[in-house]
N, C-alpha and C positions, 0 to 999 in steps of 0.2 A: 335430347335425352342423355347424350354422353356428358355434357357439362354438368347436368344435374347429378349424374352418377358419380362424377369425380368430386363434386362439392360434398356430397354425402360421405364419400370415401375419406376426404380430407378431414371432415368433422370427426369421423370415427377414429382416424389416426391421432387427432389431438386428444381425444378421450383416452386412447390407449397410452399415449405418451404420459399423461397424468398418472395413469395406472402403473406404468412402468417405473416412474420415479419412486413409487412406493414399493417396487419390487414384489408385487403381489398379483400379477396378471397371468392368467392361464395361457399356456402355449397354444391351446386349441383356438384361442382368440384370433391368431394370425392367419389361420388357414383360409377362412372366407375372404380375408383381405387379399391374399394371394390370388384367389379366384377372380376378384375384381380387376387386379393388375393384368392377369393373363387375358381375360375377356376383353378388356379395353385395348390391349395391344393387338389382339386378333382382329377386333373391329377396325382399328385405325389402319392396320396393314391391308386388310381386305378392301376397305374403302379407298385406299390409295390406288388400288388397281381398278375397282369396279365402279366407284362413285355411288355405289348402292349398298354399302356395308357388306355383310356376309350373305352372299346369294348362292344360287345353285352352281355357278361357275367355280367358286372357291371350293365347295365341297367336292365337285367333280375332279379338280386338279389335285386336291389333297389325297383323294382315294386312288385315282388312276396313276398318279405319279407325275414328276416334273422333269423327267429325263428329256434333254434337248432344249430346255428353257434357257433364255439368255440372261443368266444370273448376273453377268457383269453390269448389265444395265440397271440393276437394282442394288448395287453395292452400298449405296448410301443408306437406304432404308433397312437393309440387312444389318449394317453396322449399328445404326441407331437403335433398332430393336434389341440387339444383343447387349448394348450398353445399358438400356433401361432395365432389362431382365437382370443383368449383373448387379446394377445398383440396388434393385429391390432385394436380390438375394443377400447382398451384404447387409442391408437394413434388417432383413428378416433374421439373419444369423445373430446380429447384435441384439435384437429384441429377445430372441430365444435365450441368449446367454444371460440376460438380465432377469429372466423368469425364474421363479422358484416353484417348480411343479408340485412339490410336497405340500405347499401352503397356498396354492394359487386359487384364484376364483375368477369367474367370468364377469365381465363388465357388461351389464344388460344394455346400457345406453349405446356403447360402441357396436355391440352385436346387432342391435336394432338398426342402427345407421348403415352398417355394412350390408345387412340383408336388404335394406331399401336401395342401396347402391347397386346390388346385384339385380334386383328387379327392374330398376330404372335403366340399367345398362342396355344400350341398343343391341349389343351382341346377344344378350339373352332373348330379346324380342325376335331378332333375325333367326336364331337357331330354333326357337319355338315355332316360328312360321314355316321353317323348312322341314322340321321333323315331326311336327304335330299339326298338320293342316286341318282346317275345319271340315266338317261333313259337307260333302258336295251335294248340290241339288240338281246336278247335271249327269246323273249316272248313265244316261242313254246317249251321251254325246259321241261315244266311240262308234256308233252306227254310221256316222258320217265318214269314217275312215275307209278309203278305197284301197284294198290290199293288192288286188290284181287288176289293174286298169286295162281296158281294151284299147289297143293301139292300132291305128290304120294310117296309111299314107294317102295323100290327096291325089295321087296319080303322077305327079312330077317327082323328080329326085329330091329328097330332102336336103337341106343345106348342111354344110359343115358348121362346126361350132367352135368359137373361141370364147371361153368364159373366164373373165378376169375378176378375181376377188381382190379388190383394193382394200388392204388392211385398214379397218376402222374409218374408211373414207365415206362418211355418211352424207346424206343429201343436204344437211344443214350447212355444210361448207359452201354451198352454192348460193347462199343467201347474200345478195350484194349489199343489203343494208347493214348486215353484221360484218361481213368479210369482203369489202369492196376490192375488186381486182385480184382476189386470191386465186381464182380458177379460170383464167382467160382461155386456155386451150380446150379444156373440157366444156366450158360454157359454149364455145363455138360448135363443138360436136353435138351438144344438146339440141342445137337448132336443126340438126339433121336426124334426130333420134325420136324413138317412142320413149317417153319419160314417165315413170310412175312415181308420183311424189307423195303417196300416202301408204307406203309399205312399212308397217310397224314391226318392231322387234317384239317377239312374244316369249313366254316362259321357256327356259331351257334352249334358247337360241342365241344367247348373248356373249358367246366366246367363239373362237375360230372354228373348232371342229363341230360345235353345236350349230353354228350358222351354216356350215357346209351340209350337215345332215338335214337341217330344216329346209334349206333351199333345194336340195337335190332329191330328198325323199318325202317331203311334205309332212314331216312329223317332228315334234320336239325330241331332243336327245334325252329320253328317259332310259336309264340304265338298269339292268337287273341286279339282283343280289346286293342291294344297297350301294351299287356303284363300283364294287370291287372286282366284278367279273371281267372287266376289260383287261385286267392285269394278266390273266392266264389264258385268254381265248385267242385262237388263231384267226377267228372271223369277227366281223363287226356288223351287228344288226343284219344278219344274213336273211332274216325273214321279211325284211322290207324290200319293196320294189322301188328303185331309185332311178334317176336319170341315166346313170351309168349302165344299169341292167337293161334298160329299154334300148339305149343306143348300141350297146354291144350285141344285143339280140338282133338288131337291124344291120349288123355287119360293120359297125364303126370301129375304127382303131382309136382307143382312148388313152390319153396321156395326161399326167399331172406333173407340174413343175412348181416348186416353191423354194424360197431362199432358206427356210428354217429346216431343222431336223425333222424328217418325216415320222420318226418315232414319237415325237412329242404329241401327247394327248390322243394317240391312236390313229393319226391320219393315215399312216401306211396300211394298217389293217382295214380301215374303211375303204380305201380305194382298191385294195387287193380283192376285197369281198365283192365289190360291185362293178366288175367288168373292166378295170383298167389294167392294161398290159405294160405300161411304162410309168413308173413312179420315181421321180427324181427330186431330191432335196439337197440340203447342205452337203452331206457326205458324198453324194453322187456327183455334185457339180463343182466342188471346190478344186478338184484336180485340173479343171479347165481354166481356172483363174490365171491371169498373167502374173499377179502378185498374190500369193497365198495368204498374206497378212491383210489384204484389203477385204475385210469382213467386219460387220457390226457385231454387237454382242449376240444378236439373234441369228446371224447368218449372212447370206449373199446379199449384197446391195442390189437395189432395183435396176440400176443401169446395166449391171452384168446379167442379172436374171432375164431382163427383157431382150438383151442381146442373144442369150442362149435360146430364148423362146423363138426368136426370129430364125435362128439356125434350125430349130426343131420344125418350124412351119415349112421351111424349104424341103426338109426330108419328107414330111407328111404329104406335101403337095405332089411330090414326085411318085408317091406310092400308088396313086390312082384309086385309093380306097377312101371312102368317107371317113372323116375323123372328128374328134372332139378334143381340144386342148384346153385344160383347166389350169389357170395360173393363180398364184397367191403372192402378192407383193409383201414387202416387209418394212419399207422405210418409214411408214407412218405408224409404226408400232408404239404403243404406250411404253414408257411415260413421256419421253422427250422427243421421240422420232430420231431418225438417222438420215443424214444428208449424203446422197451419192455425190461422188467427185464430179460427175458430169453436170452438176447443178451449180458449179462455181459461178458466181455472179447472178444467180437466180433468187437471191434472198428476198423474202417478203417483209421481214421485220428487222433486218440487219442484226439478227441474233437475239433480239429482245424476247422473241417467243420461238424457241427452236422447233416446236411442233408445227407451227404455222409455216415456218421455213420448209419443213419436211413435206407438208401438204402442198405447198406451192411447187416444190420440186417434183412431187408425184404428178401434179397436173401437167408439168412440162414433159416428163418422161412418158407418161401414159398417152398424152395427146400425140406426141411424136410417134410412138409405137402404133397406135390405132390408125393414124393418118397414113403411115407407111403401108399398113395392110390394105387400107381402102384404095390405095393407088397401085396395088399389085394385082396380079392375075387372080388372087384369092377373092378379091372383092366381089366377083360375079356370083359366087355360090357359097358365101360364108356369112353366118350371122355372128355379130360381135356383141357380147354382153359385158357391160361394166357394172359391177355391183359391190357394195360393201359386204364384208362377211358378218359384221355386227356394228352396232353403234360404238362410237369412241368411248373409251373408258376415261378415268380421271386424268386429265392432261392440263398443261398450262393454259389452254384455250377453253377449258370446260365451262367457265362462267359465261363466256360468250355463246357457246353452243346452247346453253340452257335458256337463252333469251327467245328461242324459237321452238316451234313444235318439232321435235326430233324424229326423223324418219330415216330408214335405210335408203341408200342410193341404189337405184335399179333402172338402167336404161338399155334399150335395144337399138342396135344399128344394123338394120337389114341391108341386103346388097343394093336394092333399088333405091333411087332417090325418092324421098317422101316429104310431105309437109310435116313440120314438127308437130308431135302430138303430146299433150300432157294429160295423163290419166289420173284422176283424183279419187277413183273408186276405193273405198275402205278395204284394205288388204293387209296381208302380213307376209313375212319372208317365206312362209309355208306355200304361198301361191306362186312363187317365182319359177320353180322348176317346170311345172306343167305349162306355164305361160311361155317359157322358152321353147319347149317341145312343140307347142302349137305354132309358134312363129317359124320353126324350122321346117314345117310341112307335115307334121303328124296330127292326126285327129285323135284326141284323147279326152275322156270325160273328166278326169281328175287324177290326182296323184297324192295318196295319203289324205291329209286334210287340205291339200292344195286344190285350188280351182283356177281355171284360166281367167285372168283378169280382163281379157279381151273377148271372152266368150259370152254366150247368152245367159248362163247360170251365174248367180251372184256368188261372190266369195263367202265363205262361212262367217267371216267377220262382218261383212255387209249384211248377210242374212240374219245375223243376230239382232240387228237394229238397236243395239245398245250404244254403239259408238265408244264403249269403254274397253280399253285394252285389259284392264284389271278383270273385268267380267269374262272376257274371252279367255284369259289365262286360267280362270277358275274352270271353265268348260274343258280346256285342254288337260288340266290336271286330273279331272275326273276320269279321263280315258286311260290314265297310266296303268291300272291293273290289267285292263283288256289288251294293252299293247305289249304285254310281256311276250306275246307270240312272235314279235319281231326278232327276238334273240332266240331263234329256233334252235333246238338241240337235235343231235343225230340219234338214229335208232340204234339199239344195243344188239340187234340180231347178229351182226358180224363179229361181236365180241370186242375185246380190248387188246391192243398191241402196245407194249411198253418199249420205250427207248430210255433205258435206265440212265445212261450217261447224260442225256439231255434233260433228265427228270421230267419226261413228257409221256403222255399216253395218247394214242390215236384211237378214235371211235368213228368208224366209217371214214368219212373224208375230213373230219374235224380233229384238231390237235389241241390238247389242253396241258398246261403245266400243273404239276402237283407239288405240295399237298392240295387236295380238293375233296369236296363233299357233294355228291349228286343226290338230289331228292327225286324219287320215282313215284309215278302214279300207280294206280291199282293194277294196270297191265304192264308194269315195269318199264314204262316209257319215261325218259328224262324230262322232268318238269322245270328244274332250275339247278344251277351249280353255284356253289360258294367256294371261295379260295381262302387259304390260311395266311397268305402273304399279302402285304400292302393293304390290309384291311383293318377295320377297327375291332373285329372280334375274331376268335379262333374258330376252327371247325367244330370243336367240342361245344362252344357256345351256340353256334347255329343249330346243331343237332339237339341240344338241350331245349330249344324253343319249340320243337316239333311235338305233335300230339302222339298218343299211343297208336300203334299200327302203321306209322309212317315208314315206308320203305326207303332204304338208302344204300349207296355204295360209297365207301370212305377209303381214300388212299392217303396214307399218312405214315409217320414214323412208327416203326413196329412196336416200340415200347408203349406208345399211347394206345394202340389198338389192342395189344395183348393185355394191358392193364384194364381197358374197358371191358374186354370179354372175360377177364379173370383167368387168363391162360398163362402158362410158363413163358418166359421171354423167348423171342424169336431172334436168332443170330443173323439178322439182316437189318439194313437201314430202313427200307420202306416196305410196307405191307398193304394189302387191299382186303377190306372186309365188307361183307354185304349181309343185311338182315332187316328185321322189322322191330321197331321199338316196342317193347313189351313182350316180345316172343323170345324164347330161349334158343331157337334155331338160328344159326348163322354160319358163314364160311369165312375163313381167314387164310390168305395165301401170302407168302413172301414174294416180293417183286424180284424177278430174275432178269438178267440181260436178254433182250429180244423176246421176252415172254409174251405168249399169246394166250389169252384167257377167254374161253367161250362163254356165252350167255348161259348155257346149260350148267356149267360148273358154278356160276354165280347164283343160278336160280335155286340151288339147294338151300340157300339162306333166305331167299325171297318168296318161297312158297307160303301160301296162307296156311297157318296151323291153328285155326280157331281164333277166338277172341283174345286180345292181348291180356296178359296177366298183370294185375295192378302191382303185385309184389315185385315181379320182375321189372316192370316199368319204373317203379320208384327206385329200385336198386340201380338201374341204368342211369336214371337222372342224377342220382347222388354221385356216381362216378364221373359223369359228364361235367357236373358242376365243379368237382375237384380238378378235373383236367382243364376246364375253362379258366378257373381262378389261379391255379398253381402250376399248370403244365405237368402235373403228376397226380397220381391217386394216393390219398393218404391211407396208410395201412394201420397206424396206431395213433391214439390220442391219449395224452397223459396230463392229468390235472396236478398242478404244483401249488405251493404255498403262495399266499398273497404278496410275499416279498419278491416274487419272481419279477424281473424288471420289464417284462413285456406282457401286453394283453394276451398275445399269442405269438409263438415262434414255430415256424415250419422248417424242419431240417430234412434235406433230400440228399441221399447218398446213392449215386448211380455207379454200378460196376459194369465193366465191359465197354466195348467201343460203340455200341448201338443203343445204349440205354438213356441217352439224354445227358443233362448236366447235373453236377452237384452244386447246390446253392443253399442259401438261407433266405427265408422271408420272415420279416418281423411285422408286428402290428402294434402301432402306438397311436393313441387318440383317434382310433377309427381309420387310420391311414396305413396302407401296406407298403413296405419297402423291400426290394429284392436285391440281394448281393450279386456281384459278378460271378460267373461260373468259376469253380475252383479247379486248380490244376491236379494232376495225378498225385496220389499219395495221401498222407494224413495232414490235416490242417486243424490247429487249435485256435479257438475263438474265446476271448474273454467277454462275457455277456455283461456289458456295462450300461445298458439302457440306451445306447445310441441307436439311431435309425438302422444303420448297417454296421454291425460289429466288424472291427478290423481284425485280420488274422494276427495272432500272437506268435505263432510258430508254424513252420511247414517242414514236413519230412517226406522225402521221396527216396526210399531205399533202392529203387530200381536204377538210380543215377549214381549212387555212392560206390566208390571202389571198396573192395573187400577189406582193405587195410584201413579205410577211413574210420576214425572214431566219432561217435556221436558227441556233439558239443554239449548238449544238456539232455536230461531225461524229463519225463512228464512230472514227476514229483517236484523237481526243482522249479519247473515252470509254474506249477500251481502255487508253490510256496511264495513266489515272487509277485503274484497278482492279488489284489485286494478284493476283487469281486466275489460274491457268494457263488456264482454259477460260471461254469466253463463248458464249452461244447467241442467235441471231437467229431470230425467228419472225414470219411475216406472216399476219395474219388478213384474209380477204375480199380485200383488195387493197392494194398500195402505190402502184402506178401509177394515177393518177386521170385524167390528161389529158396531152396533149403538153406543156403548160406546166410539168408537174412533173418532166419528164425531167432538166432541168438541176439541180434540187434533189436528185434521187436521186444524180446524179453527184457533186455536192458532198458529200453525206453519206458516200458510200463511198470518197472520194478517199484515196489513200495507204494502202490496205489490200490484202492479197493476194487479196481476193475478186473474182470475175470474172462469175459467172453472173447476177448481178443486172442486168447490162446488157440482157438480153433480156426482162426482166419486162414482161408486158403487163397490160392491165386484167383484174382478177379472176384473177390467177395467184399461187399460193402460193409460199412460199420458206422453206427451213430452211437455216441455216448454223451449223456449229460451228467456233469459232476456237480454236486451240491456240497459245499463245505459244512452245512448244518444238517444234512440228511443223506439218504441212501442214493447212490448213483443209479442211472437208468441206462441200460445197454441194449442195442438193437443191431445184431449182425444180420446181414441179408444173405439170401441165397446167391450163389455164383451167377454172374451175368444177369443181374436183376437190379431194379431200382427199388429203394426203400425210402419211404417218406413217413416222418413222425411229427405230429403236432403236439407241442407243449403249451398248455393253456393255464393261465393264471387264475387261481380260485378267487371268485369275487369276495370282497370283504363282507362280513356279516353285519 
């Protein structure tokens, strides 16, 4: 599909080149071509990581964030992507410069080919599948989810647990026909283990944190609020019962150790939420390194990590408390792997395939680590689990992996000697956690969607009798809405406690960063939370999508909330508002340091006051739409002559320290461009039809000495520029003291403008000057934001 899309793109480009030679091609023509370039790059970069194009793991990491990722390992692809984007930008600018928009026309042939390229692009297909899934025929599948499993012991003391997640070390690497001699040490251990060789990877389990959630909680990693909620939550899927919750409830001391940053993808929050008292990653372990520089792009090498794990086991053994130690290795991480120094001389391909060398090294290190444990005193009462966190992504050995049926590695090494067992029951990574618990000595019926692979009841995948992972994934997807309960939210009865410096609010035991928007049920219980940061939409957009009567609590910048409620400005940075869409009743409070706000005070805005009023509801939606699109509420709209160089121009003047930014938004050919935030004082723009007009002159009287003379006045500046229109914007303030009044008068002398004369301290100002018509002036009230839209009158 990608090749077809690129061929169509190339044909469209050839037609446009012919059109450009005649200098009669519309600028609009190049926008869909840019979309093809961006989509193709997004697909290629995503496929580089996933070997599956744009899948749920890509969306997860884009939404949740990439803090802690090993960017150094991907310097090549980052540079290549930047070069391609730069090259296209240069081509794009050159093509635009050759265009003649006044006499331009659309080339139907190239538009048709570009449209076909967009449709054929695999990125379009992937995004459609992710965000527009088909109607499910498995709406009742959620009934199989076991939320609170009954757990009993068999009478004997349950075993300790060492659970090793071997990064991307899937079962396929053990195939001797494809990889002869690759895994000699772990192959030997498999002869003493219970091996499950039909453990499939399912939807939303194909990256590290998702694999951990699936294996420990028996549920795919479905996230609330479009995926952005993990950014501001202090807990991670607190409504799920996971292996950690069960073991901590049985008195186990639980510890996690991994070489990577624990902040990456939310691992730290996950383990904190589910019973782990010790969580150590790169930042916690690197001080123990003999050489601080001996680290890979992702973190601690496996030889050091496993050495630290041995030390940890010695401490846990001495405590006389049952324990569970969960480890995550790193050396076999995409894309090339990382070779520990301890593996000198252990090469599998002599450097021809660095990933296979890393896998061969992992076999040596893990084999040695596990054998050391099995020869120690721990061997008598410890279950060792070796599992892959997910299948390998696109690596140099990917073509070889694809030759076999790919499955996750999952093998159990119990304390007693057993005859090797190979279990071929159709299962998934969701079944691994409950199977581990049963082998430790717990009687448990199931965990989430997981079932004991050695128990009397079939796994859900086996019970489906389809044998199709695709069909099983559809069944899991159908349960997504019902599993929103797993991200349970606290009760509001105890009110809200604000930590203003940390920009955080505490509700009961939960902590959330703000700006945030809480949606409430009819009894004022929290149903979901959306956040304004690290998300694809703003809080205003989320609220705009809600029906009339929807209860909400909104914590955001005061200028947004006061604008939404139509109130005078509030002299604070953050406020909290509560109300119901369509009702005029609401409450608004400024957030103070260490402020405690009771539910009773919030309830004044949440009380039912009859049916929502459609007029009020539509008025609120209009304000929310303006906030969502422009980060402000438009107070005035002015229609100008058809010679105005923009389809529309929004000018925003914010006065005071808490009223947001001063900026310009322009609209050309259906696309919106936003200028950078403007500095304090007055800025003059020449409106020349460019996407973002550049400042022509800036004046900040608050910085000038009293004896400093103005270099030029406004009349001189306007006389020097050829454009019909100019724009004046004031940010924060123009008037600083009584001594600056004469300078303001000097600057505005000999112009038709008048309303500047009444400007006071921290009072905004917008003025549009027209050489062929009357000027438009809009002073704003002190400490307030003013936004005016200038619209070009359509040609008759």
